[in-house]
N, C-alpha and C positions, 0 to 999 in steps of 0.2 A: 296258947302261945302269945297272944297279946301284942302290944305295940313293938316290943323289942325284936320279935321274930321278923316282922315286916321291915324293921329298920336294918337288920343284918342280911336279909335274903338277897338283896341286889349284889352284895359283895360275894356271896356264895356262888351265884350264877356267873359272875364275872370270872371267877377262878376256874370254873369248868370250861368256859370258852377259851381261856388262855392256854389251857392244857391241850385242847384240840388244835389250836393254832400252832403250838410248838411241835406237835406230832406231824402236822402237815408239812411244816418247814423241813423237819428231819427226813421225812419220806421223800420230798422233792430233791433235797440235797443228795440223798443216797442214789436216787435215780440218775441225777446228773453225773454223779461220780462214776456210776456204772457205765453210762453212755460214753463219758470221756475216756475211760479205760479201754472200752471196746474200740473206739475210734483210733486211739493210739496203737493198740495192738494190731488193728487192721492195717494202719499205715506202715508200721514196722514190717509187717508180713509182706505187703506189696513191695516195699522198698527192697526187702531182702530177696524177694523173687525176681525183681527187675535186675538187681546186680548179679544175681545168679545167672539169669538169661544172657546178660551182656558178657559176663565172663565165659559162658559157654560158647557164644559166638566168636569171641576173641580166640579162645583156645582152639576151636574148630578151624578158624582161618589160619592160625599159626601151624597147626598140624598139617593142613592142606598144602601150605607153602613149603613146609619142611619136607613133606613126602614128595611133592611134585616140583622138584628143583628146576626141571627142564621148562615147565610152564612159566616159572618166575623169570628164568633167563630169557625166554622168548618174549615175554611181555616187556622186559627191560629193553631188549634190542629193538623191538617195534617202537617203543616210546622214544628212544634216542634217535632212531631213523626219522621219525615224524618231526622231531624238533630240528634236526639238522637239515631236513629238506626245506624248512621254512626260514633258514638263515639266509640273509642277503649275500650274494656272491660278490667278493671283492677281488676276484681274479679275472684276467682277460685272456681268453684263449687265442693263442697266436694263429691257429689254423682258421678260426673265425675271422680274424682281421685280414688274413691273406685272401680268404674267400671274398670278403667285402671289397677289397681292392681290385680283385679280378673282375668284379661286376661293375666297377665304377668307370664311367667314360669321362675321364678328367685328366688333366696334365698341367704342367707348369708352363705358362706362356713364355717365360724367360728362356726356356729351352728351345724355343722356335727361332728360325732365322728372323732377321730384323723386319723384313716385309710382312711376314706372317704374324709376328707379334704385334706390329702396329695395327694391322687389320683386326686382329683379335680384340685389342683394347678399344678400338674405335667402335666396333660392333657391340661390344659389351656395354659401353656407355649409352649407345643409341637405343638398344633394345632391352636394356635392364636384364642382361643375362650374365651369369658369373663367368669370368674369363677362363677359369680352369676347364670346365667342360667344353666351352666354346673353342678353346685352343686345339682340342682334338679334332673338332669338326673342320676348323680352318686347315690344319695340317692334312687331313684326309681330302679336303677339296683340292688342295694344291697337288697332291699325289694323283688323284683321279683325273684332274684336269690335264696333267702332263701325259698321262696314258692316252686319254681320248682326244688330245689336242683341242681342248675346250678351255677357255680362260677360267682359272679357278675363281676369279672375282665374279664371273658370270654365274658360276655354280652357287657361290655364296649369295649373290643377289637374288637368285631364284628362291633359295631357302628363306631369305628375309621377306620377300613378298608373299610367298606361299604360306608360311607358318609363323613368322616373327621368331624363328629359331625355337619354337615349342615342339619338342619331339613327340608330344602326345596330342597335337592339334587334330581336331576332327572337322572336316569340311561338311558343309550342308549337303553336298551331293556325293559324299562318301570318301573323299580324299582323306588320307591319314598320314600323320607324321610330318617330318621336316620338309620333305619334297611333295607332300600331299599325293602320294601314289595311290592308285586305285587297286586295292588288293585283288578284286575279281579279275583284273586284267593282267596281274603279275603273279599268278599262282605258281607257274613253273620256276620263276626266280625266287619267290618266297620259299618254295619247297627246298631249294638248295641251301637256304639260310636257316632252316628250322621250322618253317610253317607260316601260316597267316599272321601269327602274333609277332613275327620278326619285323613287321612294318612299323612297330613302335620302338624297335631298337634303333637308336640314332644312326649308327654307322651303317647298318643294313639298309635302312630307308634311304640314306644318302647314296649308297652304292647303286641301289636299284633305280633311283631317280636319275643319276648320271648315266647309267647304262641305257635307260629309256630315251633320254635326250640324245645320246650318241646314236642309237639305232634310228631314231626319227630324223636326225640330221643326215645320216647316210641315205635314208629312203627318199628324203625330199631334196637332197642335193646341196644344202647349206645349213649353217648354224641358225641363220635367221628363220628359214622355213621350218627347221627342226624345233625351234623355240615356239613358233606359232602352233605347230602340231602338238607340242607338249602342253601348251595352255589348253588346247581342246581336249587332250587326253585326261588332264586333271580336272576337266569340267569347270574351268575358270570362265565366268560369264562377264567379268568386268571388261569394258572396251579399252581401258587404258592399261591393261596388264603389261603389254610389251613395253610401253613407255616407262612404267614404274620400274620394271626389271632393268632396263637399259640405263635409266638415271642412277639407280643404285649401283650398278656395275661401274659406271663412270666414276662415281665418288671413290669406290674401292680401288679402282685402277689408278686414280690420282694419288692415293695414299702410298701404294706400292712404288709408283714412279718417283714420288718425292723421296722415299727412303733410298732408292737406288741412286738418285742424283746426289743426295747428301753423302753417299758413300764413295761417289766417283767425282767429286768436285774438281779434281785436277784434270779430268779428261773432258773431251768435247761432249757436248750434249748429243745423245744418240739421234741418228737420223730418223725423221718421222717415217714410220713404217706401218704397215697394216696391223692393227691390234690382233693379239693372239686369238681373241674370241671369233674373229672372222676367218681364221685359217680353216682349210678344209679338214673335216674330221678324219681321224685315223682310218685308213682303208682296211678295215677288218669287219667281220660279221658282228662282233660285239666285244666289249671290253670285259676283262675278267672282274668278277666281283670279289 
């Protein structure tokens, strides 16, 4: 074979390797194509099955609602009721408003006589109490004072010193409410007014306090002695209690007297007489509550 053979043999070997390389590429491409086709076919199958399952669920639900119409109606009713229950109410019940007014101890001071209205506004400014509820207490004090023949200004002075017109005041030694009554000593009177909690009702507390003062004045022979006994009964320990009460009463009495004088300027000034607070208490066992 000589030199020519060796000259051409490298080209012959290179041709064989090229053929093998082309076959390898073709085989790889076919494998990739088969894999791609299999993946696509699998994806299509999964998607088809998913849609089929979703459609089956939708159809089942529609059939269930179509067959069980009562269930659908019940669910709708419950849903609407739940939503309506959470809507804010923009209506006011007239029965509720009347009930609230029935529970309110308040009134218009301008509806009172001039003396009582003047006392109401004076006490309101001094003790920082609204005049509307205070007007009811003033009117009640004048009514009870007339029954028991105790000056209403004295009754109001006792409330001022005992509680500063706080109907929920609690004393250190157990006194409660406006007149600082002792519930343990007034069980029979509280029972007639609804029970022990009645001591926190302003009018009930006021009536029991006046009744107690009236009874003690009868037992001790005078308003002064009754007031001293009342201070002991309410467990007041301050030594100037009577002085404070009487000073407050004097201021209130001056207000009522000024109003009367202004109303009767054309008449003679009334003769000096014994103040109403020192009149003998009504001769009865007790005043009605």
